C-alpha positions, 0 to 999 in steps of 0.5 A: 313871401320872397325867398332869398338865397345868398351864395358863396361867401355871402352865406355868412350874412344869411339869417337861419335858412331852410333846406334849400339854403334860403330864408324868407322875407315877407313880401310888401307891395313895391319891395325892391331886391335891395330892400329884401337884401336889407334884412342881411348884413351884406352891405358890410362887405366890399365884394361886388355881387350880382342879383338874380331874380328867378334866375334872371339878372336884375338890378337892385331896384327891381320890384319883387313879386310875391313868390320870387326867388332872389339869389345873390352871387359874388362876382369873382375874378381871376388871372 
């Protein structure tokens, strides 16, 4: 199992979440972070985001391991 936590404005795209704000995705060998996010409607947004796996920044093609925690954080800018 992989846990996915959508942060900030992305929370609206999460299916039902647990008390930690995460939802579970059944781990499949070779599954990437992008594939785990494919279980959401996050692709409908134009907001750029950063992917963290176990609190370390990773690319969307990062291959997940059973037990990983994926966080998706919106990138914001200000002036």
